[in-house]
mmCIF file of the N, C-alpha and C atoms, coordinates in Angstrom:
data_MODEL
# 
_entry.id   MODEL 
# 
loop_
_atom_site.group_PDB 
_atom_site.id 
_atom_site.type_symbol 
_atom_site.label_atom_id 
_atom_site.label_alt_id 
_atom_site.label_comp_id 
_atom_site.label_asym_id 
_atom_site.label_entity_id 
_atom_site.label_seq_id 
_atom_site.pdbx_PDB_ins_code 
_atom_site.Cartn_x 
_atom_site.Cartn_y 
_atom_site.Cartn_z 
_atom_site.occupancy 
_atom_site.B_iso_or_equiv 
_atom_site.pdbx_formal_charge 
_atom_site.auth_seq_id 
_atom_site.auth_comp_id 
_atom_site.auth_asym_id 
_atom_site.auth_atom_id 
_atom_site.pdbx_PDB_model_num 
ATOM 1   N N  . MET A 1 1  ? 26.698 42.984 111.084 1.00 0.00 ? 1  MET A N  1 
ATOM 2   C CA . MET A 1 1  ? 26.104 41.879 110.439 1.00 0.00 ? 1  MET A CA 1 
ATOM 3   C C  . MET A 1 1  ? 24.860 42.312 109.893 1.00 0.00 ? 1  MET A C  1 
ATOM 4   N N  . LEU A 1 2  ? 24.443 41.840 108.443 1.00 0.00 ? 2  LEU A N  1 
ATOM 5   C CA . LEU A 1 2  ? 23.237 42.121 108.131 1.00 0.00 ? 2  LEU A CA 1 
ATOM 6   C C  . LEU A 1 2  ? 22.467 40.885 107.842 1.00 0.00 ? 2  LEU A C  1 
ATOM 7   N N  . ARG A 1 3  ? 21.127 40.973 108.075 1.00 0.00 ? 3  ARG A N  1 
ATOM 8   C CA . ARG A 1 3  ? 20.219 39.874 107.973 1.00 0.00 ? 3  ARG A CA 1 
ATOM 9   C C  . ARG A 1 3  ? 19.170 40.372 107.052 1.00 0.00 ? 3  ARG A C  1 
ATOM 10  N N  . GLU A 1 4  ? 19.120 39.373 106.077 1.00 0.00 ? 4  GLU A N  1 
ATOM 11  C CA . GLU A 1 4  ? 17.823 39.613 105.194 1.00 0.00 ? 4  GLU A CA 1 
ATOM 12  C C  . GLU A 1 4  ? 17.154 38.233 104.892 1.00 0.00 ? 4  GLU A C  1 
ATOM 13  N N  . THR A 1 5  ? 15.865 38.504 104.280 1.00 0.00 ? 5  THR A N  1 
ATOM 14  C CA . THR A 1 5  ? 14.995 37.174 103.980 1.00 0.00 ? 5  THR A CA 1 
ATOM 15  C C  . THR A 1 5  ? 14.457 37.614 102.670 1.00 0.00 ? 5  THR A C  1 
ATOM 16  N N  . MET A 1 6  ? 14.186 36.428 101.914 1.00 0.00 ? 6  MET A N  1 
ATOM 17  C CA . MET A 1 6  ? 13.788 36.297 100.775 1.00 0.00 ? 6  MET A CA 1 
ATOM 18  C C  . MET A 1 6  ? 12.707 35.017 100.463 1.00 0.00 ? 6  MET A C  1 
ATOM 19  N N  . LYS A 1 7  ? 11.712 35.357 99.821  1.00 0.00 ? 7  LYS A N  1 
ATOM 20  C CA . LYS A 1 7  ? 10.526 34.184 99.458  1.00 0.00 ? 7  LYS A CA 1 
ATOM 21  C C  . LYS A 1 7  ? 11.173 33.569 98.307  1.00 0.00 ? 7  LYS A C  1 
ATOM 22  N N  . TYR A 1 8  ? 11.060 32.215 98.176  1.00 0.00 ? 8  TYR A N  1 
ATOM 23  C CA . TYR A 1 8  ? 11.617 31.544 96.841  1.00 0.00 ? 8  TYR A CA 1 
ATOM 24  C C  . TYR A 1 8  ? 10.605 30.278 96.790  1.00 0.00 ? 8  TYR A C  1 
ATOM 25  N N  . LYS A 1 9  ? 10.333 30.133 95.589  1.00 0.00 ? 9  LYS A N  1 
ATOM 26  C CA . LYS A 1 9  ? 9.565  28.930 95.141  1.00 0.00 ? 9  LYS A CA 1 
ATOM 27  C C  . LYS A 1 9  ? 10.346 27.935 94.159  1.00 0.00 ? 9  LYS A C  1 
ATOM 28  N N  . ASP A 1 10 ? 10.667 26.795 94.638  1.00 0.00 ? 10 ASP A N  1 
ATOM 29  C CA . ASP A 1 10 ? 11.615 26.066 93.772  1.00 0.00 ? 10 ASP A CA 1 
ATOM 30  C C  . ASP A 1 10 ? 10.791 25.383 92.665  1.00 0.00 ? 10 ASP A C  1 
ATOM 31  N N  . SER A 1 11 ? 11.450 24.576 91.844  1.00 0.00 ? 11 SER A N  1 
ATOM 32  C CA . SER A 1 11 ? 11.111 24.290 90.485  1.00 0.00 ? 11 SER A CA 1 
ATOM 33  C C  . SER A 1 11 ? 9.973  23.051 91.034  1.00 0.00 ? 11 SER A C  1 
ATOM 34  N N  . CYS A 1 12 ? 10.047 22.443 92.216  1.00 0.00 ? 12 CYS A N  1 
ATOM 35  C CA . CYS A 1 12 ? 9.145  21.262 92.448  1.00 0.00 ? 12 CYS A CA 1 
ATOM 36  C C  . CYS A 1 12 ? 7.755  21.942 93.228  1.00 0.00 ? 12 CYS A C  1 
ATOM 37  N N  . GLY A 1 13 ? 7.669  23.349 93.154  1.00 0.00 ? 13 GLY A N  1 
ATOM 38  C CA . GLY A 1 13 ? 6.426  23.990 93.773  1.00 0.00 ? 13 GLY A CA 1 
ATOM 39  C C  . GLY A 1 13 ? 6.610  24.137 95.214  1.00 0.00 ? 13 GLY A C  1 
ATOM 40  N N  . ASN A 1 14 ? 7.731  23.689 95.868  1.00 0.00 ? 14 ASN A N  1 
ATOM 41  C CA . ASN A 1 14 ? 7.816  24.215 97.375  1.00 0.00 ? 14 ASN A CA 1 
ATOM 42  C C  . ASN A 1 14 ? 8.132  25.621 97.612  1.00 0.00 ? 14 ASN A C  1 
ATOM 43  N N  . ASN A 1 15 ? 7.543  26.280 98.616  1.00 0.00 ? 15 ASN A N  1 
ATOM 44  C CA . ASN A 1 15 ? 7.639  27.628 99.010  1.00 0.00 ? 15 ASN A CA 1 
ATOM 45  C C  . ASN A 1 15 ? 8.655  27.483 100.168 1.00 0.00 ? 15 ASN A C  1 
ATOM 46  N N  . TRP A 1 16 ? 9.751  28.466 100.116 1.00 0.00 ? 16 TRP A N  1 
ATOM 47  C CA . TRP A 1 16 ? 10.718 28.738 101.192 1.00 0.00 ? 16 TRP A CA 1 
ATOM 48  C C  . TRP A 1 16 ? 10.863 30.084 101.542 1.00 0.00 ? 16 TRP A C  1 
ATOM 49  N N  . ILE A 1 17 ? 11.310 30.176 102.623 1.00 0.00 ? 17 ILE A N  1 
ATOM 50  C CA . ILE A 1 17 ? 11.754 31.557 103.130 1.00 0.00 ? 17 ILE A CA 1 
ATOM 51  C C  . ILE A 1 17 ? 13.312 31.616 103.197 1.00 0.00 ? 17 ILE A C  1 
ATOM 52  N N  . LEU A 1 18 ? 13.860 32.207 102.554 1.00 0.00 ? 18 LEU A N  1 
ATOM 53  C CA . LEU A 1 18 ? 15.611 32.059 102.728 1.00 0.00 ? 18 LEU A CA 1 
ATOM 54  C C  . LEU A 1 18 ? 16.001 33.104 103.816 1.00 0.00 ? 18 LEU A C  1 
ATOM 55  N N  . ILE A 1 19 ? 16.774 32.970 104.593 1.00 0.00 ? 19 ILE A N  1 
ATOM 56  C CA . ILE A 1 19 ? 17.501 33.861 105.622 1.00 0.00 ? 19 ILE A CA 1 
ATOM 57  C C  . ILE A 1 19 ? 18.974 33.858 105.395 1.00 0.00 ? 19 ILE A C  1 
ATOM 58  N N  . ILE A 1 20 ? 19.513 34.915 105.072 1.00 0.00 ? 20 ILE A N  1 
ATOM 59  C CA . ILE A 1 20 ? 20.935 35.155 105.190 1.00 0.00 ? 20 ILE A CA 1 
ATOM 60  C C  . ILE A 1 20 ? 21.554 36.123 106.115 1.00 0.00 ? 20 ILE A C  1 
ATOM 61  N N  . HIS A 1 21 ? 22.755 35.833 106.478 1.00 0.00 ? 21 HIS A N  1 
ATOM 62  C CA . HIS A 1 21 ? 23.488 36.669 107.295 1.00 0.00 ? 21 HIS A CA 1 
ATOM 63  C C  . HIS A 1 21 ? 24.740 36.825 106.776 1.00 0.00 ? 21 HIS A C  1 
ATOM 64  N N  . PHE A 1 22 ? 25.316 38.149 106.642 1.00 0.00 ? 22 PHE A N  1 
ATOM 65  C CA . PHE A 1 22 ? 26.567 38.344 106.032 1.00 0.00 ? 22 PHE A CA 1 
ATOM 66  C C  . PHE A 1 22 ? 27.131 39.844 106.550 1.00 0.00 ? 22 PHE A C  1 
ATOM 67  N N  . GLU A 1 23 ? 28.388 39.913 106.518 1.00 0.00 ? 23 GLU A N  1 
ATOM 68  C CA . GLU A 1 23 ? 29.007 40.920 106.881 1.00 0.00 ? 23 GLU A CA 1 
ATOM 69  C C  . GLU A 1 23 ? 28.930 42.254 106.035 1.00 0.00 ? 23 GLU A C  1 
ATOM 70  N N  . ASP A 1 24 ? 28.761 43.400 106.625 1.00 0.00 ? 24 ASP A N  1 
ATOM 71  C CA . ASP A 1 24 ? 28.525 44.559 105.825 1.00 0.00 ? 24 ASP A CA 1 
ATOM 72  C C  . ASP A 1 24 ? 29.845 44.875 105.104 1.00 0.00 ? 24 ASP A C  1 
ATOM 73  N N  . GLN A 1 25 ? 29.881 44.891 103.708 1.00 0.00 ? 25 GLN A N  1 
ATOM 74  C CA . GLN A 1 25 ? 31.186 44.926 103.023 1.00 0.00 ? 25 GLN A CA 1 
ATOM 75  C C  . GLN A 1 25 ? 31.553 46.576 102.847 1.00 0.00 ? 25 GLN A C  1 
ATOM 76  N N  . GLY A 1 26 ? 30.597 47.346 103.443 1.00 0.00 ? 26 GLY A N  1 
ATOM 77  C CA . GLY A 1 26 ? 30.939 48.874 103.320 1.00 0.00 ? 26 GLY A CA 1 
ATOM 78  C C  . GLY A 1 26 ? 30.470 49.521 102.065 1.00 0.00 ? 26 GLY A C  1 
ATOM 79  N N  . ASN A 1 27 ? 30.079 48.876 101.047 1.00 0.00 ? 27 ASN A N  1 
ATOM 80  C CA . ASN A 1 27 ? 29.397 49.531 99.849  1.00 0.00 ? 27 ASN A CA 1 
ATOM 81  C C  . ASN A 1 27 ? 28.502 48.729 99.231  1.00 0.00 ? 27 ASN A C  1 
ATOM 82  N N  . GLU A 1 28 ? 27.425 49.287 98.538  1.00 0.00 ? 28 GLU A N  1 
ATOM 83  C CA . GLU A 1 28 ? 26.463 48.589 98.099  1.00 0.00 ? 28 GLU A CA 1 
ATOM 84  C C  . GLU A 1 28 ? 26.763 47.516 96.960  1.00 0.00 ? 28 GLU A C  1 
ATOM 85  N N  . THR A 1 29 ? 27.566 47.799 96.135  1.00 0.00 ? 29 THR A N  1 
ATOM 86  C CA . THR A 1 29 ? 28.067 46.826 95.241  1.00 0.00 ? 29 THR A CA 1 
ATOM 87  C C  . THR A 1 29 ? 28.571 45.721 95.655  1.00 0.00 ? 29 THR A C  1 
ATOM 88  N N  . ASP A 1 30 ? 29.482 45.683 96.710  1.00 0.00 ? 30 ASP A N  1 
ATOM 89  C CA . ASP A 1 30 ? 29.952 44.459 97.350  1.00 0.00 ? 30 ASP A CA 1 
ATOM 90  C C  . ASP A 1 30 ? 29.037 43.749 98.256  1.00 0.00 ? 30 ASP A C  1 
ATOM 91  N N  . ASN A 1 31 ? 28.138 44.512 98.753  1.00 0.00 ? 31 ASN A N  1 
ATOM 92  C CA . ASN A 1 31 ? 26.969 43.923 99.590  1.00 0.00 ? 31 ASN A CA 1 
ATOM 93  C C  . ASN A 1 31 ? 26.192 43.181 98.604  1.00 0.00 ? 31 ASN A C  1 
ATOM 94  N N  . ASN A 1 32 ? 25.859 43.636 97.406  1.00 0.00 ? 32 ASN A N  1 
ATOM 95  C CA . ASN A 1 32 ? 25.162 43.020 96.522  1.00 0.00 ? 32 ASN A CA 1 
ATOM 96  C C  . ASN A 1 32 ? 25.719 41.679 95.892  1.00 0.00 ? 32 ASN A C  1 
ATOM 97  N N  . ASN A 1 33 ? 27.075 41.764 95.736  1.00 0.00 ? 33 ASN A N  1 
ATOM 98  C CA . ASN A 1 33 ? 27.790 40.570 95.437  1.00 0.00 ? 33 ASN A CA 1 
ATOM 99  C C  . ASN A 1 33 ? 27.747 39.349 96.732  1.00 0.00 ? 33 ASN A C  1 
ATOM 100 N N  . GLU A 1 34 ? 27.774 39.935 97.563  1.00 0.00 ? 34 GLU A N  1 
ATOM 101 C CA . GLU A 1 34 ? 27.847 39.025 98.841  1.00 0.00 ? 34 GLU A CA 1 
ATOM 102 C C  . GLU A 1 34 ? 26.389 38.327 98.970  1.00 0.00 ? 34 GLU A C  1 
ATOM 103 N N  . ARG A 1 35 ? 25.492 39.225 98.861  1.00 0.00 ? 35 ARG A N  1 
ATOM 104 C CA . ARG A 1 35 ? 23.999 38.733 99.068  1.00 0.00 ? 35 ARG A CA 1 
ATOM 105 C C  . ARG A 1 35 ? 23.694 37.769 97.803  1.00 0.00 ? 35 ARG A C  1 
ATOM 106 N N  . ALA A 1 36 ? 24.021 37.969 96.572  1.00 0.00 ? 36 ALA A N  1 
ATOM 107 C CA . ALA A 1 36 ? 24.031 37.148 95.463  1.00 0.00 ? 36 ALA A CA 1 
ATOM 108 C C  . ALA A 1 36 ? 24.580 35.725 95.741  1.00 0.00 ? 36 ALA A C  1 
ATOM 109 N N  . SER A 1 37 ? 25.710 35.667 96.288  1.00 0.00 ? 37 SER A N  1 
ATOM 110 C CA . SER A 1 37 ? 26.733 34.640 96.606  1.00 0.00 ? 37 SER A CA 1 
ATOM 111 C C  . SER A 1 37 ? 25.819 33.709 97.592  1.00 0.00 ? 37 SER A C  1 
ATOM 112 N N  . HIS A 1 38 ? 25.387 34.317 98.729  1.00 0.00 ? 38 HIS A N  1 
ATOM 113 C CA . HIS A 1 38 ? 24.518 33.540 99.766  1.00 0.00 ? 38 HIS A CA 1 
ATOM 114 C C  . HIS A 1 38 ? 23.252 32.981 99.163  1.00 0.00 ? 38 HIS A C  1 
ATOM 115 N N  . TYR A 1 39 ? 22.402 33.780 98.646  1.00 0.00 ? 39 TYR A N  1 
ATOM 116 C CA . TYR A 1 39 ? 21.199 33.531 97.938  1.00 0.00 ? 39 TYR A CA 1 
ATOM 117 C C  . TYR A 1 39 ? 21.472 32.247 96.825  1.00 0.00 ? 39 TYR A C  1 
ATOM 118 N N  . GLY A 1 40 ? 22.443 32.389 96.182  1.00 0.00 ? 40 GLY A N  1 
ATOM 119 C CA . GLY A 1 40 ? 22.736 31.567 95.025  1.00 0.00 ? 40 GLY A CA 1 
ATOM 120 C C  . GLY A 1 40 ? 23.088 30.341 95.705  1.00 0.00 ? 40 GLY A C  1 
ATOM 121 N N  . ASP A 1 41 ? 23.980 30.181 96.846  1.00 0.00 ? 41 ASP A N  1 
ATOM 122 C CA . ASP A 1 41 ? 24.108 28.897 97.285  1.00 0.00 ? 41 ASP A CA 1 
ATOM 123 C C  . ASP A 1 41 ? 22.960 28.163 97.944  1.00 0.00 ? 41 ASP A C  1 
ATOM 124 N N  . LEU A 1 42 ? 22.115 29.049 98.479  1.00 0.00 ? 42 LEU A N  1 
ATOM 125 C CA . LEU A 1 42 ? 20.996 28.251 99.090  1.00 0.00 ? 42 LEU A CA 1 
ATOM 126 C C  . LEU A 1 42 ? 20.003 27.740 98.047  1.00 0.00 ? 42 LEU A C  1 
ATOM 127 N N  . ILE A 1 43 ? 19.859 28.668 96.914  1.00 0.00 ? 43 ILE A N  1 
ATOM 128 C CA . ILE A 1 43 ? 18.977 28.118 95.822  1.00 0.00 ? 43 ILE A CA 1 
ATOM 129 C C  . ILE A 1 43 ? 19.487 27.018 95.137  1.00 0.00 ? 43 ILE A C  1 
ATOM 130 N N  . ASP A 1 44 ? 20.800 27.015 94.795  1.00 0.00 ? 44 ASP A N  1 
ATOM 131 C CA . ASP A 1 44 ? 21.394 25.613 94.199  1.00 0.00 ? 44 ASP A CA 1 
ATOM 132 C C  . ASP A 1 44 ? 21.204 24.575 94.984  1.00 0.00 ? 44 ASP A C  1 
ATOM 133 N N  . GLY A 1 45 ? 21.261 24.623 96.326  1.00 0.00 ? 45 GLY A N  1 
ATOM 134 C CA . GLY A 1 45 ? 21.026 23.494 97.292  1.00 0.00 ? 45 GLY A CA 1 
ATOM 135 C C  . GLY A 1 45 ? 19.494 23.003 97.251  1.00 0.00 ? 45 GLY A C  1 
ATOM 136 N N  . LEU A 1 46 ? 18.706 23.960 97.460  1.00 0.00 ? 46 LEU A N  1 
ATOM 137 C CA . LEU A 1 46 ? 17.204 23.735 97.150  1.00 0.00 ? 46 LEU A CA 1 
ATOM 138 C C  . LEU A 1 46 ? 16.840 22.892 95.951  1.00 0.00 ? 46 LEU A C  1 
ATOM 139 N N  . GLU A 1 47 ? 17.300 23.450 94.704  1.00 0.00 ? 47 GLU A N  1 
ATOM 140 C CA . GLU A 1 47 ? 17.157 22.998 93.484  1.00 0.00 ? 47 GLU A CA 1 
ATOM 141 C C  . GLU A 1 47 ? 17.798 21.537 93.407  1.00 0.00 ? 47 GLU A C  1 
ATOM 142 N N  . GLN A 1 48 ? 19.049 21.209 93.762  1.00 0.00 ? 48 GLN A N  1 
ATOM 143 C CA . GLN A 1 48 ? 19.539 19.904 93.907  1.00 0.00 ? 48 GLN A CA 1 
ATOM 144 C C  . GLN A 1 48 ? 18.584 19.014 94.674  1.00 0.00 ? 48 GLN A C  1 
ATOM 145 N N  . LYS A 1 49 ? 18.239 19.476 95.713  1.00 0.00 ? 49 LYS A N  1 
ATOM 146 C CA . LYS A 1 49 ? 17.198 18.622 96.601  1.00 0.00 ? 49 LYS A CA 1 
ATOM 147 C C  . LYS A 1 49 ? 15.978 18.201 95.914  1.00 0.00 ? 49 LYS A C  1 
ATOM 148 N N  . CYS A 1 50 ? 15.484 19.305 95.194  1.00 0.00 ? 50 CYS A N  1 
ATOM 149 C CA . CYS A 1 50 ? 14.263 18.971 94.379  1.00 0.00 ? 50 CYS A CA 1 
ATOM 150 C C  . CYS A 1 50 ? 14.453 18.151 93.319  1.00 0.00 ? 50 CYS A C  1 
ATOM 151 N N  . ALA A 1 51 ? 15.546 18.202 92.636  1.00 0.00 ? 51 ALA A N  1 
ATOM 152 C CA . ALA A 1 51 ? 15.884 17.152 91.430  1.00 0.00 ? 51 ALA A CA 1 
ATOM 153 C C  . ALA A 1 51 ? 16.260 15.809 91.994  1.00 0.00 ? 51 ALA A C  1 
ATOM 154 N N  . ASP A 1 52 ? 16.686 15.682 93.369  1.00 0.00 ? 52 ASP A N  1 
ATOM 155 C CA . ASP A 1 52 ? 17.092 14.445 93.978  1.00 0.00 ? 52 ASP A CA 1 
ATOM 156 C C  . ASP A 1 52 ? 15.900 13.745 94.476  1.00 0.00 ? 52 ASP A C  1 
ATOM 157 N N  . THR A 1 53 ? 14.779 14.450 94.744  1.00 0.00 ? 53 THR A N  1 
ATOM 158 C CA . THR A 1 53 ? 13.692 13.803 95.345  1.00 0.00 ? 53 THR A CA 1 
ATOM 159 C C  . THR A 1 53 ? 12.617 13.216 94.327  1.00 0.00 ? 53 THR A C  1 
ATOM 160 N N  . PRO A 1 54 ? 12.438 12.000 94.662  1.00 0.00 ? 54 PRO A N  1 
ATOM 161 C CA . PRO A 1 54 ? 11.645 11.027 93.507  1.00 0.00 ? 54 PRO A CA 1 
ATOM 162 C C  . PRO A 1 54 ? 10.279 11.722 93.533  1.00 0.00 ? 54 PRO A C  1 
ATOM 163 N N  . THR A 1 55 ? 9.457  11.540 92.649  1.00 0.00 ? 55 THR A N  1 
ATOM 164 C CA . THR A 1 55 ? 8.051  12.251 92.644  1.00 0.00 ? 55 THR A CA 1 
ATOM 165 C C  . THR A 1 55 ? 7.174  10.986 92.702  1.00 0.00 ? 55 THR A C  1 
# 
């Protein structure tokens, strides 16, 4: 199991630390795809939350 973190600032100006866990896919290309999928899901959720939050 791999664990990674990334700093992210959403379009509302909120700072986040994203933490993902994923199974090692055995090669860098597949790991990159898995990593992108997990981060993409988190970022999509944060941006949707930002868009849904009244200012």
